[in-house]
Backbone bond lengths (Angstrom), bond angles and torsions (degrees), N, CA, C in turn:
res aa  C-N    CA-C-N  psi(-1)  N-CA   C-N-CA  omega(-1)  CA-C   N-CA-C  phi
1 X - - - 1.408 - - 1.521 110.79 -
2 X 1.315 121.57 142.36 1.368 123.03 178.19 1.548 113.62 -73.55
3 X 1.306 115.22 -162.91 1.419 120.38 173.18 1.492 110.02 -86.51
4 X 1.310 110.75 159.92 1.545 119.29 -178.90 1.555 107.05 -104.01
5 X 1.369 113.62 135.04 1.433 119.60 -179.90 1.600 108.15 -126.86
6 X 1.272 116.79 127.62 1.481 120.52 -175.92 1.619 105.61 -102.19
7 X 1.349 109.12 124.29 1.477 119.20 175.86 1.536 104.58 -107.40
8 X 1.272 117.38 148.89 1.461 122.48 168.67 1.548 108.27 -109.14
9 X 1.383 111.15 141.29 1.521 111.56 178.28 1.495 108.17 -84.09
10 X 1.300 119.18 169.90 1.492 123.84 174.07 1.485 109.50 -53.98
11 X 1.306 120.07 -27.10 1.487 122.10 -174.68 1.541 113.56 -92.30
12 X 1.430 111.44 -0.44 1.427 117.43 176.32 1.554 117.45 96.82
13 X 1.402 113.81 -1.56 1.475 117.60 -177.86 1.494 105.08 -76.32
14 X 1.421 115.33 156.13 1.527 119.29 175.69 1.558 107.34 -99.86
15 X 1.306 110.88 136.88 1.519 120.19 168.34 1.448 107.02 -124.01
16 X 1.331 118.89 124.68 1.432 127.49 178.66 1.565 106.24 -107.14
17 X 1.334 113.01 126.44 1.441 119.50 179.44 1.524 110.07 -125.39
18 X 1.318 119.32 155.56 1.513 124.22 177.22 1.531 105.78 -83.37
19 X 1.257 119.17 130.76 1.489 122.72 175.55 1.505 105.47 -123.32
20 X 1.390 119.62 164.72 1.452 123.47 178.29 1.491 111.42 -60.02
21 X 1.318 115.90 -45.34 1.502 123.44 -173.49 1.460 112.48 -159.76
22 X 1.296 114.05 153.57 1.469 118.21 173.36 1.488 111.99 -63.90
23 X 1.175 115.97 133.79 1.551 119.88 -175.02 1.555 109.18 -98.66
24 X 1.332 112.67 155.28 1.403 118.60 173.45 1.546 107.55 -68.73
25 X 1.306 111.98 145.25 1.489 117.01 -175.44 1.458 117.35 89.32
26 X 1.301 117.56 -19.14 1.442 123.95 172.88 1.602 111.04 -78.88
27 X 1.255 120.40 142.53 1.428 121.37 -176.43 1.429 110.12 -97.34
28 X 1.413 123.37 124.07 1.482 127.96 177.53 1.461 106.03 -70.55
29 X 1.321 118.43 121.30 1.401 127.16 177.63 1.536 118.64 -103.15
30 X 1.445 111.69 -24.76 1.441 118.19 179.39 1.511 109.45 -143.82
31 X 1.346 123.53 133.65 1.460 127.42 -178.02 1.411 107.81 -103.78
32 X 1.367 118.33 171.15 1.450 126.26 173.95 1.481 107.87 113.28
33 X 1.347 114.62 -163.74 1.528 118.71 -177.09 1.541 112.31 -61.76
34 X 1.331 113.85 -31.38 1.488 117.82 178.62 1.477 111.10 -115.67
35 X 1.367 111.87 57.63 1.505 116.18 178.97 1.493 108.64 -64.68
36 X 1.352 113.77 144.14 1.493 120.89 -179.03 1.577 110.41 -123.80
37 X 1.199 118.86 133.49 1.443 122.14 178.45 1.622 104.78 -108.11
38 X 1.365 112.75 149.43 1.422 116.65 178.95 1.494 109.43 -101.88
39 X 1.275 115.23 129.03 1.491 124.78 -175.25 1.595 105.12 -68.92
40 X 1.329 113.33 146.84 1.499 119.96 177.35 1.537 112.23 -73.68
41 X 1.301 119.21 -21.20 1.406 125.36 -174.48 1.549 110.85 -115.15
42 X 1.299 121.00 160.03 1.444 122.73 -178.55 1.581 107.89 -82.14
43 X 1.247 116.05 155.83 1.421 122.46 173.72 1.536 115.04 -51.16
44 X 1.354 111.39 -41.16 1.507 120.01 -178.09 1.490 107.66 -66.59
45 X 1.338 123.14 -46.33 1.378 128.27 176.88 1.472 115.59 -65.58
46 X 1.348 116.00 -29.45 1.438 119.01 177.68 1.563 113.56 -75.34
47 X 1.303 115.26 -16.52 1.466 121.88 -179.38 1.586 111.28 -98.84
48 X 1.341 115.88 -8.77 1.450 116.95 179.91 1.529 114.07 -53.44
49 X 1.298 123.10 -41.21 1.416 127.17 -178.51 1.469 109.28 -63.73
50 X 1.343 121.28 -39.91 1.420 125.86 177.91 1.511 112.18 -66.23
51 X 1.322 115.80 -42.03 1.494 119.39 173.49 1.499 112.28 -62.82
52 X 1.315 118.19 -41.12 1.442 119.77 176.22 1.586 111.66 -63.47
53 X 1.329 114.86 -36.84 1.465 117.20 178.20 1.477 111.76 -67.08
54 X 1.373 120.26 -38.21 1.434 127.32 178.56 1.513 109.22 -63.70
55 X 1.341 115.79 -49.03 1.413 120.50 178.83 1.527 115.63 -57.04
56 X 1.410 112.79 -39.88 1.446 119.22 -179.12 1.477 108.81 -70.82
57 X 1.366 119.36 -44.96 1.467 123.20 -178.73 1.542 108.62 -63.17
58 X 1.337 120.41 -39.81 1.511 120.51 175.64 1.475 112.66 -61.63
59 X 1.310 113.81 -38.96 1.557 120.86 -177.78 1.566 105.24 -65.87
60 X 1.290 121.42 -42.27 1.436 124.14 179.85 1.507 110.38 -60.30
61 X 1.349 115.05 -49.68 1.489 118.63 -170.31 1.540 109.78 -79.08
62 X 1.323 118.56 -32.24 1.523 117.80 -174.23 1.478 110.29 -82.92
63 X 1.366 120.09 -29.65 1.439 124.74 -171.19 1.501 110.23 -97.44
64 X 1.334 121.61 0.60 1.440 119.46 -176.02 1.489 110.81 -92.01
65 X 1.318 117.08 -164.79 1.500 124.53 -178.51 1.469 112.37 -73.04
66 X 1.388 120.98 -18.78 1.471 121.90 -173.09 1.529 110.82 -75.84
67 X 1.320 120.06 -36.01 1.518 123.31 176.06 1.570 108.11 52.72
68 X 1.329 120.53 58.90 1.529 118.03 175.08 1.405 108.30 -69.11
69 X 1.339 118.90 156.15 1.378 129.13 169.53 1.547 113.13 -73.00
70 X 1.380 114.79 -30.54 1.499 118.99 177.43 1.493 107.59 -148.56
71 X 1.346 113.48 142.92 1.403 121.70 175.66 1.500 109.01 -123.05
72 X 1.369 118.77 125.13 1.353 122.66 175.51 1.539 113.62 -115.08
73 X 1.293 120.01 124.40 1.492 123.50 -175.12 1.553 105.04 -115.64
74 X 1.360 116.02 129.27 1.434 122.54 174.38 1.526 108.45 -124.07
75 X 1.364 110.94 114.63 1.547 115.87 -179.81 1.546 109.40 -106.79
76 X 1.283 115.65 133.59 1.362 123.59 164.46 1.593 110.47 -80.30
77 X 1.278 114.89 110.11 1.463 118.95 -173.90 1.482 113.04 -106.99
78 X 1.323 117.02 128.92 1.397 122.40 177.52 1.577 107.84 -113.11
79 X 1.337 119.00 132.62 1.430 122.19 179.02 1.499 110.95 -101.10
80 X 1.319 113.97 132.21 1.481 119.47 177.37 1.568 106.77 -132.10
81 X 1.332 112.73 154.32 1.477 115.17 -179.38 1.525 110.36 -72.90
82 X 1.317 116.31 -30.83 1.479 121.34 -177.29 1.528 113.55 -72.20
83 X 1.333 113.78 -49.55 1.433 119.45 -172.43 1.478 117.04 -108.58
84 X 1.390 116.90 -2.68 1.397 119.37 -174.23 1.460 112.30 79.42
85 X 1.439 118.79 -128.46 1.452 122.12 177.83 1.461 109.77 -101.74
86 X 1.328 112.67 130.69 1.423 122.28 177.37 1.537 112.61 -125.83
87 X 1.288 114.23 149.95 1.483 116.20 175.92 1.570 109.85 -70.33
88 X 1.293 116.84 126.05 1.461 119.74 -171.60 1.503 108.55 -63.69
89 X 1.360 115.88 148.44 1.471 119.56 -171.99 1.543 111.18 -90.96
90 X 1.295 125.49 -15.23 1.492 123.00 179.97 1.540 108.24 -130.67
91 X 1.332 112.07 163.39 1.397 121.04 178.35 1.578 111.97 -63.15
92 X 1.295 116.45 -26.80 1.460 119.47 -178.24 1.569 107.50 -77.21
93 X 1.244 120.37 -30.55 1.484 126.40 -178.51 1.553 107.45 -91.11
94 X 1.334 121.19 -29.71 1.392 123.43 -176.09 1.533 108.45 151.41
95 X 1.318 115.02 -169.76 1.440 117.58 -171.39 1.530 108.09 -170.38
96 X 1.346 115.61 -177.04 1.434 124.38 170.84 1.517 105.64 -127.16
97 X 1.281 116.23 113.39 1.459 124.82 -179.94 1.427 110.73 -113.49
98 X 1.328 123.43 129.96 1.380 127.25 -175.08 1.575 105.72 -124.41
99 X 1.368 113.59 125.14 1.479 119.60 -178.51 1.528 104.03 -124.75
100 X 1.380 110.71 125.16 1.518 118.16 175.53 1.468 109.30 -113.61
101 X 1.326 121.10 140.11 1.439 122.28 176.10 1.463 114.00 -136.89
102 X 1.298 114.96 153.71 1.438 120.58 179.91 1.566 107.12 -131.06
103 X 1.281 115.46 140.78 1.471 120.11 174.81 1.508 108.69 -85.27
104 X 1.311 117.04 149.29 1.428 116.63 176.76 1.567 110.70 -64.30
105 X 1.252 113.91 137.05 1.503 117.24 -177.45 1.597 108.70 -86.62
106 X 1.300 114.88 177.49 1.410 118.60 178.39 1.557 110.06 -58.56
107 X 1.355 116.76 162.43 1.469 121.27 178.69 1.489 114.22 -59.04
108 X 1.281 118.27 -25.30 1.431 122.25 -179.22 1.598 110.47 152.69
109 X 1.284 119.46 169.76 1.421 117.19 -179.50 1.573 109.70 -73.91
110 X 1.336 114.68 152.59 1.523 118.38 174.56 1.412 110.52 -53.72
111 X 1.393 115.32 147.27 1.427 120.57 179.10 1.428 117.16 -68.88
112 X 1.422 117.97 -30.60 1.478 123.96 170.44 1.422 109.40 -130.73
113 X 1.252 116.75 143.41 1.404 126.02 179.19 1.565 109.02 -87.30
114 X 1.321 118.90 134.88 1.513 119.93 178.83 1.512 107.72 -64.02
115 X 1.354 113.26 149.02 1.446 119.01 177.99 1.624 103.30 -81.65
116 X 1.301 114.65 122.75 1.441 118.11 -178.46 1.527 113.68 -57.11
117 X 1.370 118.42 -32.85 1.468 121.46 -179.23 1.515 116.49 -87.52
118 X 1.325 116.06 -3.27 1.416 119.17 -178.26 1.590 108.60 -83.19
119 X 1.351 114.02 148.89 1.423 119.31 175.27 1.539 108.43 -108.21
120 X 1.283 120.79 152.58 1.356 126.46 -176.23 1.551 110.70 -69.71
121 X 1.378 120.37 140.02 1.378 123.58 -177.10 1.586 105.38 -75.11
122 X 1.344 116.67 148.10 1.447 118.79 -176.89 1.512 108.48 -111.98
């Protein structure tokens, strides 16, 4: 098991995550077999870069030529004391998976357009 890092949310809640090692600059808050270091930044601020990456990816896939009906992004996220949240580098640690989907469209346009001035026969 790696080291434990404690992040606080902007609301003050505690989130403990496993990291590879305790980083310099982090404050050790508990010692022993399960020592915990406190991250210098909040959990919310650590995830800011991932949110920006998701917004950018959505912009690319929604505003391009493909025009999917749905975009699904799956990020493998790794938390570090130094960099906050980063997109993981390997499939074992995580990944970035993009799924685009399209709904089947109508069978095609009607063969004749109705006359806007015509009234329906009764």
